[in-house]
N, C-alpha and C positions, 0 to 999 in steps of 0.2 A: 445402676441398681441390679441390672442383669449380670454384669461383671462382678460385683461384690457377692450376689448370691452363687455364682459359679466358682468364686474362690473359697467361699465357706464350704461348698459341698466337697470340695477337693482338699481341704484342710487335713494335714496329717493327725491333727488331735480329735477330729470329729469322732471317728470309729472308738478311740478308748475312752472318751468323756460318755458316749452312749452306753458302752458296755459296763462303765463303772456305774452309771445310773442304774442301769438294769440289776447290777449286783446288790446295790442299796436296796431295792425294792424286796429282793429275797431276803437280806438281813433284817429289814423291817417286818417281813412277814413271820420271821422266825423269833425275833425278839419282842416285838411291840404288840401287846393285846388290847384293842380297842374295837370300835365299830367298822374300822377298815381293814385291820389285820388281826391275824388268828393268834398271833404270838406262840405258834408251834413250830419247832424244826420239823416234826414229821411232815406237816403241811406244806411246808416251805420247800422240803427235800422232793417230796411227792410231785410238786408242781413243776420243779426244775427237772426231775427225770424225764417226766412225760414231754417237757418242753425240749429236751435234748433228742428224744426220738423224734418229736416233729421237726427239729432242725436238721436230722439227717433225711428225712423225708423232703424237706423243702431243699436241701442240697441236690437231690436228685432231680427235682422239678426244675431247679435253676439251670442244672446241666442242660436239660433239654430245652428250656425257654431262654434262658439267659446266653447259652452258647449257641444255639442253633435256631431260635426262633419256633420250636415246634410246641404246638398246643396241645398237651395232654389233659383231656378231661376226664379220664378214666382213672384218677391216682388211687381211688378207693379199691378198685380191683386188683392192682398190683400190690398194694398193701396186704390185702385179703390173702393173695395168693403166697405172698411171703408168710402171712401168718399160719399157712397149712403146714409149712416146714417143720415147726417144733412138734406138731403131733405126729407127723409121719417118721421123724428122727428120733425125738427122745423119749416118747412115749414107750412103755414096754408092749411086747406083742400081746394081741388078745388071745387068750386060749381057744384054741378050736376055730378061730376067725381065719387063719390061713389055710388050714386044711379043708374048710367048708367051701371055700371058692376062690382063694387067692391066685392059684395058678391059672384057671380060667380067667379070672378078671385081666391078667397080664398077657395071655394069650389074645383074647379079645382086643385089648388095646394094640397089640402088635399087629393084629389083623386090620384094624382101622386105619394105622400108619402107613402098613403095607398097601392097602387099597389107594389111598391118597397119592402114596409115593408111585405106584404103578399107573393111575389115572394121569398123573402128570407127565410121565415118561411116553405114555401113548400120545398124549396131545403135542409133546414136542417133536416125537420122531415120526409121526404120521403125516402124511401131506393133507392140505386142506381140503374139506368136502365132507359129504354127509356120512361116509364111512368112519371118519374119525370122530364124529359126534356120537354115532351109534356105539362105537367101541367104548368111549369113555363113559357114556351114560350106562352102558350093560355093566363095566367093571364096577362103577360107583354102586349101582342097585344091588348086585351080587354080593359084594363087599359087606353092604350095608346089612343085609338079612344074615349073612354069616357073623357079623359081628355081634348084632342083637341076639341071635341063637346061642351065643356063648356068654355074652355079658349079662343078660337078664337072669338067667338061672342062678349064674354065680352070685349076683348081687343079692337076690332073694335069699339064698343059703348064707351068705355072711351076716344078713341084717337079721335072720331068724336065730342067729347064734348069741343067746343070752341078752336079747334085747333091751331089757329093763337096765343094766349096767354097761352094756357094750354094744354089740351090733355093728361093729365096725372092724377092720382089719388090725388096728393099732399101729405102733410105729416099730422103729428098729432097737431100741433100748441104748441108743448112742449119745455122747456127750450133748447137752443142748446148745452149747455154743456153736457145734458144728452146724446146727439147724439155721443159724444166721447167714452162712455161706450159702447153704442150700436155698435158703428162701430167695436170696439174690438170683441164684440161678433159674429158679422156678419163675421170677418175675421176667428175668431176661429172656428165657425162651418164649414166653407169652409176647413180649415186646417184639422179638424178631419175627414171629409169625403175623403180628397185626403189622409191622414196618413193612414186611414185604409185600402186603397187599396194598397198604395206603399210602406209603410214603412216595411212591412214584405218581401220585395223582395230586390234585390242588390240596392246600394245606387245610382247606375245611373240612375235606374227606377223613384227615387223620383225627380231627376232633370228634367227627362222628362216630368214627371206628373205635376209638378210646372209649368214648362214653358208652358205646355198645357192649364191648369187651368187659368194661368194669362191670356193669350191670349183670353180664352173663356170668361172670365168676362169682360174684355175690350169691347169685340165684343157685348156682350148682352147689356151692358149699353149704346152703341151706336146705337142699333137698335130697343130696346125695348121701344118705346116712352111712353107708358103708365106708366112705371115705374119712369122714371126721364128726360121725353122729348128728349131723344137721343142726336142726334147732334145738335138739337135746343136749348140745354142748359136750365139751371136752374139758374136764377139770382136772385139778393135781397135776399139770404139766411140771416136769422137773426144772429146777432152778441153778443156776450157776453160784448163788450165794447162799450163805447159812440161812437156816429157818429161825423164825423169831422164838418159838417153844424152845428150841435146842439151846438158845443163847440164854433164855430165861433159867433154864435149869443147870446152867454152867457156874459153879460157885465164883470162878475167876471173874467171869464176866459181871456178875452180879456185884461183887466187890468193887470192880472197875466203875460200873455205873454209879454206886453209891459215893464213892470218892468223888465225883463230878457232881453230884446233887441231883442226879435222874434216878428215877424208879427203873427197875429191871424191865417193865414192860416198855416204857417209853425209850429208853436207851437201846432196846433191841430192834424197836422199829426204825430208829435214827440210823443204826450201824447197818440195818440191811440196805437202807436206802442210799447210805454213803458208799456200799459196796456196788449197788446197781449204779450209781453214779459215775463212779471211777470206770467201770466197764464201758458205759456209754461215752464217757469223755474220750477214753483212748480211741475207740472206734470212731468217733466224730473227728477227732484231731487227725487222724491217720487218713480218713477220708479228704477232709481240708487240704492236707498235704499234697496228695495225689493229684487232687482237682486244681489246685495252685500251679503245681508242676506242669500238669497237662494244658492248662489254660495259658500259660507264659511260654509254651514250647510252639514250635511252627505248627504243629496240629492245631493248637488253641487258636493260634492267629488266623489259620485256614478256616476254622469253624465260624470265627467272629466275620470273617470276609464272606462266607456263604451267606451267613445271617443277614448282613447288611445290603448283600446284591448278589443273588443267586446267578442271575443272567450274566454278570462280570465274572464271577468265578467260575461258571460253567465254561465262558468263553477263554479262560486261561488254563483250560484242560482239567478242572476239577470234577470228579463223579459226585455231584452233589446229592443224589439218591444214596450212594453208598455211605457217604459221611453222615447224612441224617440217620441212616439206620445204625451206624456206629453209636452216635451219641444218645439215640433213643434207647437202644439196649442198654448202655451204660447207666443212664439215668434211672431206668426202670429197674436194674440191678440193685441199685441204691435203695430205692423205694421198697422192693422186696425185702432187703436186709432190714430195713426199719420196721417192717411189718411183723418179721420173725421176732425181734428185738422187744416189740411191744406185746406181743402174746406171752414171751418168757416172762416179761415182768409182771404181768397180771396173773399168769398160771392158768388162764381160761381162755379157751376158743370158743366164741360166741358168734355166729354169723351174723346174727340179728342185729348186732352192733355196729355192723359196718354201714354207716350213714354217710351218703354223698355230701352232705352239708359239713359235716365234721371232717371228714377225710379227703374232700377234694376242694370245696370251695373255700374253707379255712387255710388249707396249705397255700392256695393261690394268693391269699390275702398276705400270709406270712411273706411269700417270696417278694409281692409287689411292694408292701411296706418296707421290708428290709432293702431291697434294691436289686432287682434283676439284673444278672450278670456279674454279680458281685458274691462271692462266696461267703465272706464274712457277713456282708448285708442279710444274706438269707438266713444265716443262723441267728443274727441279733433280731430280725424280724420274727423268726419262729418262736423263739423263746419269749418275747414280748408279747406277742398277741396271744401265746397259750396263757401266760400271766393274766392278761386282761380278761381273756375267755372265761377262766375260773374266778376271777374275782368279780367280774360284772354280775354273776349269779347272787353275790352278796351285796354288792355296791348299788346294784339296779333296784331292788325293792327299797332300800335305804333311801335313794334319791327320789324316788316316786313319793316315798311316805313323806319328805320334807316338802316336795313341791305340791302335794295335794293336802297338806295340812290346813292352808287357809280356806279350802273348798267346804262348803257345807257337806253335811251327809246326804248321800242320795245315789242315784244310778251312775253319775259320770265319776264321782270319787272311786266308787266299788268297782267301776269297770277298770279304771287305771290302776288301781291296786292289784286286781285280778290279773292283769295284764303285766305286771311288773317283772314276771319270769321271763319274759321275752326280751328284756332289756339287754341282754346280751347281743342279740342280733343287730339291733338298733345301735349299740356301742361298736360293733365291728364294721358296720356300714358307717358309721360316722368317722371312725378311725381311718378307713380307706380314704373316704373323701377329702378329710384334712390332709392326708398325706399326698394324694394326688394334687392338691390344690397348691400346698406350700412346698413339696418337696416331690415333685411329679417322677423323678427317677429313683426315688427310694430315700430312706434314712442314711444309708451308707451307699452311695451310688457307685456303678462301674467308672472306673477310670478311662 
């Protein structure tokens, strides 16, 4: 029995069959209209596009966990940090925002970084003793007061500049697709800072550190209005694809849509989503290509050796901490890029929407269900779980309605019907349990 199951798991047809079944679900969603499917290509493509972004996020988590066994519980923070990039890169500068306090903000940040760098150098160069502790403490305290003296007035001036519409610095007005790379760089920088502190310690400290940094990043985005308007949100973020209203006013496009049997409104939505899908697919395929090349290189074999037995790898002369830092930064950069792509698609930066349940727990479910250590498995798991996550909101109440139909009217039936909105959480837990029971290494396991 075990041999047969293992042979099935390594069947070369397993992944193509599963991907074909997944594609069939999206075709049914776009063509069949009943209680289970919407019959709308707009809905099907919208689910697919968000599934592709989730696949890129899962790919980043798989690099950290599947390659190196690093447990990142702060995925939401790196996604949020990447989502900040379109605001700072693609949005136009706010009139009067930079002159109100921009230079002072940059100067204060430079003072803060310089203080940390000076304190670090003093700690390294001075001999052990009370004098070193006093010197480092004095530098940190002095630097803190100088930093706050520059930072606080600058922020107050920026947030007082037309607060109803802006109250922030704005961006650089550059192409929005450039922000995808910048989002990856933001997340990589944060991962480097966390990794330098936590990766040399026990593995559970990394989980605690990433959990904390994720919540800190989201809290900063919610409260620092000068950066991205906080909970007031940033809207109308530029997009790299046409706007629906422009397509609907284009006579050639209207004629094209009519010829295919669509209204201009429906066709414009489909066309925009196809444009997004094409961009996301290109990014995803390029990342998979690079990830596969890295995994099959000597570096990838070394990372898996470290994952399987750190002590043996260290005995062979491998710098385990440095390699962990490498893969942690790379995986976080991919997550940050996905965060920037998500904000670009939405056209909205809303920090209150960064829910750890959606952007950490669900991503981990995607990786585990798909098959950790397998890049294609992570993609399959991400798109499948996102499809089920969306459809469970429709299928859950319908299923509860069928199950409770024989029950008499009363408290229990009403309670179950009222609780049907939470079926998606039960469904995700059930899917995870079934996969762990019957395919513990995932739907497409690592070879």
